[in-house]
C-alpha positions, 0 to 999 in steps of 0.5 A: 417434079411430079405434081404441084398447082395443074390440076390433075388427068382423068387418068391421074384420079380415081373420083371417090364414089367410082373408088368405093364402088370398085372396093365394094366389089371387092367385098363380093369377090371374097364372098365369090371364094370358094375355098372360105366356109360358106356362112363366111361367104354369106356373111360378105354378100351381107357385108355388100349389100348393107354398104350399097344400100348405104352408099346409095342413101348417101353418097348417090343421093348427094350427086342426084342432088348435084346433078338435079340442082337448077343453081347457076355457075356449078355446070362442071359439077353437074355434068360429074355428077350425072358422068358419076351417076351413070357410071355407078349405074353401070357398075351396079347392074354389072355386080348386081349380075355377079352377086346373083350367080354367087349368092345361088352359088352359095345356096346350091352349096348349102343344099349339098351340104343338107340345109335347104331355102324352101319357099311357100310353093315346095312345102310338105305337109308338115311344113305347110302345118308348122308355118300356119301355126308360125304364121298365126301365132307370130307374124299377123299382129304385126302385118298392117297392109296399106291398099293404094288408093287415090287418098294413100299417102306412101311418102312416109314410108320407112325404107329401112323396111322390106315391103311385098308389093300385092296385085289382088284379082278375081271374084266380084270385083270388075278391076285389080287392086294394089297393096303393100305391106312391110314385113315385120323383120325387126320383131319375127326375124327374117328367116324361119327354121323349118321341120326337117325334110323326109331326107333330113335336109335342114330347111329355112323360109323366108319370111317373105315367103311364110307372108306370100303363103297368107296372102288369102288371109291377110286380105280376107274380105276383099273381095278378091281370090287371087293374089300375088306379092313382089318384092321391092325395096327403095333407098331414101335420101338420107341427108339430115338438113337442121334448121336450129330454132333458138327457142325450141333447141337443136335437140328438138330441132335434129329430133324433127328432122330424123323424123322427116327423112322418113319423107326423103324421096328415093334414090334407088328402087329395085322391083322383084323379077316379073313384076307386073308393069301396072303395079309397076307403074303405081308404085313409081308415081306414088313414091315420086320416082323420077329421072335420076333415080335409078330402077332396076329389078332384082331377084324374088328376095331383097335387103340381103344384108340379112344374110347374116342372120341366116339360121347356123345349122352345124353339119356333122363332118363339115366347117360352114363358117370359121372359128372365131379368134380370141381377144387378149385382155391385157396383164393388168386388166387380167390381174386387176391392176390399177390403170391409172397407176399404170399410165403414170409411169408409162404410155399404153397402147391398146390395138382392139380387137387383138386386145380386149375393149374391156381395157378403156372401159375399166379405166373409165369405170376406174376414173368414175370411183378414184378419189384421184380423178377430178374431172373426166371430158369425153367426145362420143361420135357412136355409141353401142346400145346399152353403151358401157362407156355411157354408163361409166361417163354417168356414174363418174358424175353421180360420183360427184366428178365434173364430167363434161361430154361432146355427143355428136348429133350429125353422126349419119344414122346414129342421130336418134341413139345419140339424142337419147344418149344425151338426155341420159348423160345430162340426166346424170348431171354431165355437162353436154356440149353442143353440137358446133354448128357447121363442123362434126366432132370425129375427134375421139379423145378423152381427158381426165383430170388427176389430182396433185398428178399428171393428168391422163389423156386417150386418144383412138382411131376409131369410136368408143363402141364396144360392138365396133371393138370386136370387128374394128381394128383400130388402136387407142393410145393412153398418155400422161405425156403433158405434151399431149394431155395439154393439148387434148384438154384445150380441144375441148375449148375449141369445139366449143369455139372452132372459129377461134384461133388456136395454137397445137404444137403437137397435135393436128387437129382439122380444120385447124391446120392439119393439112398443112403439118402433113404437106409440111412432113410430107416436103420433108422426106422429099428434101431429104430423099434429094439429100440422101438421106433416109427418107420414107412414107408409110400410113395405113388408112382407110380413105385417100380422096382429097386431091391436094393430098393425092399431088403431095403423094405424087410428088412425093414418089417422083422425088424418089420417097418411097411410100407404102400405103395400106387403104382399106377402101376409097383410093384415088391414087393411080400407082401405075404413074410412069414419073412416080417411078416405081416408088408407091405401093398400094395394098387393100386388105380385106378380111374378118376384122375391118381395118380401121385404124390410121397410122401414119410413119415418116421416116424423118431422116432415120429419125422415124417420126410416127401418129395416129389418129381419127382422120382419113385424108378426104375432104370432110375430115381435112377441112369439115370436120373436128379431127385429132391425129397425135404424135406417139412419143413412146418408143414401145409405142412407136415400135407396135405402129411400125409392127402392125404396119409392116405386118398388114403391108407384108400380108399376101394373103388377103391383101390386094394391089388396086390398079385404080380401073377397078381392078385388084391383084393379088399381092406377088407371093414368094413360091419360098415364103410361108403364106402370111395373113397379117390378121391371123400373125397379130392375134398370134401375136397377142395370144404369145404372151410376149409383151415386150411393148408393155 
């Protein structure tokens, strides 16, 4: 009868962080595809590297804290954390070797196409003159080395930078000296386009090597004559500890906590190849690297996330990167018609980036000036730089609307940005709700109060972020359905007092009752399957790691419920368990856009129920955050959600099947059927102009 109360065994559950490593490896596999344009491959290498850096700062740091804890009563947790750290270290080493092979191959192929990466030892005379002039004009003023003396303090150096560790020898000095310097990538860029080589090849140089070439200039006056520089990078624990002083307020406390993050201890250190042991040893001591930290030796260059900034140099007759897919404006925006009037007539569902995020921005802009609008409430988890969303909300407040905004100050890596957004909104007269102690507000919602008419709500699966909306697939539901709108409004009361009893009859809200409702929906499918009624579960989601939900899905499949899952990232499911009877299928799509929408469809005896929202099935989302999932009642919007899921599940080009042991197998393709790439198909549907869902 499946898994009900017993613990899941080792072969029945994939640990969250190990499954994440498998997911990131799947991105690396995209970079290895030789039929992919070379700049697309560089982009996947960049994504893999950036993902891994954040993973170490957040997840590995958390595991290290558990493994190093002296607290009593958590020995099993400590042992499990140590086991996961060992496994992560093994996988990192294995994948690093694979990464280096792939990167070298991509640059070899670029060189074959006349785009060469050159270092400081292989410059022509004219290139060397160009590099020297470039260094003196644009780089030298931003180089500030730290000589490593007994009094030098390295605890505050920022892990966002790329560093060179320098060993100085020779001259009148008796012994070597050591220094570190941060590369001014943010100001100068990581890559420099050089004059072409004599054979016509386009040449590119790392900023690292520009600086290496000028070490004698940088350290002039030190008395040393021989210099060597080695790249090193480190990732610090990114957890923010906030002790809120009532007299200072959370904003000031959090500002200090973000500053203190720079003093966090490293959780991972990578040294350049051939770094001398004496230089390595002194860096490890000064960075306070201990036995739990992961130390490895990398190549000549680090911070490969910058590969997405590699200069694009077109070559005649060669496709070096894929042509961008277009984004479509919906007819109402294209024709300049009122979105408020449109939404009051019927629900509207937007699927970005296939359809433009401008729909949401223009809706807020219309609300900001419309005499029909009395009040706007919104949540912001992440927002773009110079956000149009924030500007529309400030304009609404300046136009006399009552505007309330919850800006999540604890959105990791966006704390500083969100502090500034909060201050900007306050200055404009917006009522900014304080962060909710103990709960991040991750739900993406907007409430609009209309004079003498139905109110409007917007519920999104992703952030109200113009940048993200160009690369993340998300759904936004605009509705005037009173059942939904009334409860969206009440969520803002819930945000202010999350421990107060609040009843939601339509919305699924965590930590209130979301997991309970999902449990009830799954159990209903089990009963329908046993009764011979139509039964089935279709879920598109980012992550499933919550053990109770994993057990429920196992139980449903073992009772004959067809369970189809599109899971982009972490999946703790093992679909090959014999008791599932082949009723569970998991597909994972990696393509140009990041699959991000969360859609839940339950067959419900032939009368399907549709939901969409912000929550993944992880403990943090279900129990420790304020998340919002909405039912979708409009038949045409339901049809769109079904189309999005089914399109994804049909994908046999970019989809793969995770096995639970780190392997991903291609989705089988019929020899007679035309290859089906879901993101290309959804783009074509948006472009076709067939707006039957309007």
